[in-house]
C-alpha distance (Angstrom), angle and dihedral (degrees) to the residues before:
residue distance angle dihedral
X1 . . .
X2 3.80 . .
X3 3.81 116.1 .
X4 3.79 93.1 -119.6
X5 3.81 92.0 54.9
X6 3.82 91.2 47.8
X7 3.81 92.4 50.0
X8 3.82 91.6 46.2
X9 3.81 91.1 53.1
X10 3.82 90.2 46.2
X11 3.81 92.1 51.6
X12 3.81 92.5 50.5
X13 3.80 90.5 46.8
X14 3.82 94.5 51.0
X15 3.81 92.6 46.0
X16 3.81 93.1 46.7
X17 3.82 90.1 50.6
X18 3.81 90.2 52.0
X19 3.81 90.4 50.8
X20 3.81 91.8 48.5
X21 3.80 92.1 49.6
X22 3.81 90.5 50.4
X23 3.83 91.2 49.2
X24 3.80 91.1 50.4
X25 3.80 92.7 48.2
X26 3.81 91.8 50.1
X27 3.82 89.7 48.4
X28 3.81 95.1 54.4
X29 3.82 103.7 29.0
X30 3.83 130.1 54.1
X31 3.82 95.7 -124.8
X32 3.80 131.5 128.1
X33 3.83 94.5 -160.1
X34 3.80 131.3 44.6
X35 3.80 128.8 178.6
X36 3.79 117.9 -153.0
X37 3.80 122.8 -167.9
X38 3.82 118.3 -165.7
X39 3.80 108.8 -154.8
X40 3.81 129.8 -162.4
X41 3.77 137.3 176.2
X42 3.80 107.5 -102.7
X43 3.79 124.7 -169.2
X44 3.81 115.0 -125.1
X45 3.79 100.2 -148.0
X46 3.82 92.2 -162.8
X47 3.82 92.7 61.3
X48 3.79 102.0 21.2
X49 3.80 90.1 -127.9
X50 3.77 130.4 118.7
X51 3.79 123.2 -124.0
X52 3.79 128.5 -168.9
X53 3.80 105.1 -120.5
X54 3.82 135.7 165.4
X55 3.80 115.1 -96.3
X56 3.81 95.3 175.2
X57 3.77 129.4 23.6
X58 3.81 119.7 179.4
X59 3.80 133.9 178.5
X60 3.81 105.9 -151.5
X61 3.77 122.5 -164.3
X62 3.78 116.0 -157.3
X63 3.82 98.0 -131.9
X64 3.81 94.5 53.2
X65 3.79 93.7 43.4
X66 3.81 91.6 51.0
X67 3.82 91.1 49.5
X68 3.83 93.6 60.7
X69 3.80 120.8 104.2
X70 3.81 99.0 -131.4
X71 3.80 92.0 -170.1
X72 3.81 91.6 65.5
X73 3.83 109.2 27.9
X74 3.78 129.1 103.1
X75 3.80 103.3 -133.8
X76 3.79 95.9 -141.1
X77 3.82 91.9 47.1
X78 3.82 91.0 48.7
X79 3.81 90.7 65.9
X80 3.82 86.1 80.4
X81 3.82 87.2 74.3
X82 3.80 91.3 65.1
X83 3.77 138.8 48.1
X84 3.78 102.4 -94.4
X85 3.78 145.7 153.6
X86 3.78 117.2 -140.8
X87 3.80 129.7 148.8
X88 3.77 109.3 -166.5
X89 3.79 131.5 162.9
X90 3.78 122.4 -174.0
X91 3.81 91.9 -133.3
X92 3.83 98.8 40.3
X93 3.79 106.4 27.8
X94 3.79 122.7 -145.9
X95 3.80 126.8 -1.0
X96 3.82 124.9 -164.5
X97 3.82 117.5 -85.5
X98 3.80 138.9 -172.7
X99 3.79 117.4 -93.1
X100 3.80 117.5 -105.4
X101 3.80 113.5 -123.9
X102 3.80 122.1 -126.1
X103 3.81 94.5 -128.5
X104 3.75 126.8 24.6
């Protein structure tokens, strides 16, 4: 499988997991806002050690999430509807990002 295809599938998977987690949290808790951080082990090439860092951080609001047509969206494209931090390149995949805060 080409790298770009692998990274594209990975991006959609991570974003769809974040959406699912937000949906589940809204279903069981009486909140209007949820922040989801997707973490991954990232190699620090200067030390040769891996650190667990955020690769996606999204602040979901319930009204916007519920207004999406989940039958037709692209999960990675749908992040544009929410405040989020994501650095993604088709040839390199995810890079670490800063966490989004719940309230600003």
